[in-house]
C-alpha positions, -999 to 999 in steps of 0.1 A, spaced: 583 351 47 617 335 65 632 358 93 661 331 99 642 335 137 630 309 159 601 312 179 596 284 208 567 297 223 538 319 225 533 335 258 494 329 274 491 366 275 498 370 239 476 347 224 447 360 246 455 398 235 454 384 200 422 370 202 408 400 222 416 424 192 389 430 171 414 429 137 398 455 111 427 446 84 417 409 92 443 382 77 469 410 64 472 425 97 474 398 116 502 386 93 520 419 103 517 419 136 532 381 136 556 391 118 570 425 135 567 405 168 590 379 153 615 407 142 612 426 176 612 393 198 646 390 217 645 355 225 629 321 218 595 334 232 570 356 205 567 395 225 538 414 208 556 447 221 535 475 236 517 493 202 489 465 200 461 471 226 462 447 255 427 432 271 424 421 304 388 417 302 374 395 279 351 409 247 322 394 266 327 410 299 334 447 286 305 468 296 285 477 274 269 515 277 229 518 267 215 538 238 210 565 268 244 565 279 256 570 240 231 598 234 239 614 263 275 618 254 270 625 223 247 656 233 275 663 258 305 664 230 281 687 206 274 709 236 310 710 243 318 715 209 289 746 204 302 759 240 270 751 251 249 774 225 218 751 222 198 771 201 205 796 168 222 786 136 256 775 154 239 758 180 234 724 192 201 717 180 209 725 149 239 703 146 216 675 160 191 679 137 164 689 166 144 718 177 158 736 204 127 727 227 132 691 220 169 696 228 159 711 258 138 684 268 167 656 261 187 670 280 162 674 309 154 638 310 193 629 309 202 651 337 223 673 316 230 709 333 255 736 323 281 738 349 286 765 362 315 789 352 
C-alpha cells in the first residue's frame, strides 16, 4: 500500500523494539504496525509511537521465574480471590483441585501466610 510518505531512517531503538516483540499476530500484525508507524511519523524517520511495548532488556536477559515462584503467585491469587478461605465449597483448595491439607502443606512450603488485617 502506497501511503505517499518517504521514510529514510529507522532508529536502532525502533529496530530493537520490533525484534523484542513476540508478534502474536505474525506477519499481518507486523505489517499493520509498520503501516501505522509510517502514518504517524512526522518526518523522514520511522516513529513507532508509544503503543508498542518497549523492551530495554533483550529476551535472553529477561528474568525467568521458577515453577515454585509461579505456583506461589498462583496460590496467592486464588487465596485473594476466595478471601483467604482455604477449605469448603468456595475455598481455594476446591478451586485448585486439592485437598485442604495438601494446600496448607504447599502454603507452608512456599512461605505463604495470611497477613494480619
